[in-house]
N, C-alpha and C positions, 0 to 999 in steps of 0.2 A: 358552376352556379352555386351560389352564397346566396340564401331568402331570409328574411327576419322570420320569427317563430316558424321556424322549419316541420315541425310537426304538426301541429297546425296545417300548413301547404301541404303536406304530403295526404292529409283526409281527407284534403276537400277539392283535391285534384280533379277528381272528374267533375265536381260543380263546377271549376273552372274552365276546361273542358265544353262545358254546354255555353256557358256567357259567351267566350271567344265565338263559338260558335253564332251566336246569336249577335255578336258585333260584326261577324262577317258576312253575315244577310244584308246587316245596316249601313258597310261597305267599309268598317274599318280589314283591311283586307291582310294588312301584316303584324294584328297587334296578337300578342301571346300569353301564356296564363303568368307568367314573371310580370307583364306589362300589369295586367289586373290587379295583380298582389300587390305591386308595389304602388300602385293607386290607392288601393286601400290602407296598407301599412301608413303611407306617407299622408293622406287624407283623414278617412275615417277614422283608425286609430291611432290615430299619432301620441293622443297622451294617454294610452291604456298600455298596462302590459300584460303578456303571454297568458298570465294566470285570468287578466281578466277577462280574455276572451274565452266565450264558452261556444261551441260548437256550432249551436242552432243561432246563434247572433251571426256568428261568421257565412255561415251559408246564405242566412238575412239577407245581409248586408251585398251579401256576392251577385243574388237575382234580384235584388232593387237597384244594382248601379246602373245607368244608362249611358246608354255610348254619348249624349249632351255633357255628362257631368266627366267625363272619360275625357272628352275633346278641350271641354275647358281645363279641365287641370292639366294637359299636355300640352296646350297651347303658353299657358300662365311660366310653365316650368320652361318651357324653351326661351320665352320673356326674360327671365329670369336671369338664363345662363347665359343668353347672348352675349357677345361682348360687339357690340355697335360702332365700335370705331376701330376695328380689327384694321379695317382696308386704309384706314389714314396717317399719317407721321406721326412724333410728338410736334413740330413747330404749326401743323393743319392743324393740332388737336389744341393748340393752344389758343391759336386763332379764333377758333370755333366757343371756346367757352371766356373769349374776352382778356384773354393776358396779355395779349399782342395787336398793333393794327397786322390790319392786311396790307401785301406789298402793294404800293400805289403801282399801279400800268399806264406809262406814258404810249400817247402816239407819235 
């Protein structure tokens, strides 16, 4: 496992365990400490360097995170990465975007 800000991650792992337990009680059964950490790094600390992250701020951010914030983040990430047109071929895609006319069906 490679985590960004690994030194801080190791220090706050017990706090992440507590938050994971909270999320599990709220119905997020498959969440891991790394999932929570990935959210914080990607969303909350997106423009911060490791030197700017004080330990008290990291702990406060972990405890203030809600299940709704996490779920919104994961849903948006899933929508960004989804290949909406994976199940169609190139010809069908061209028809959808209007570059070709659909084949005529005759009876």
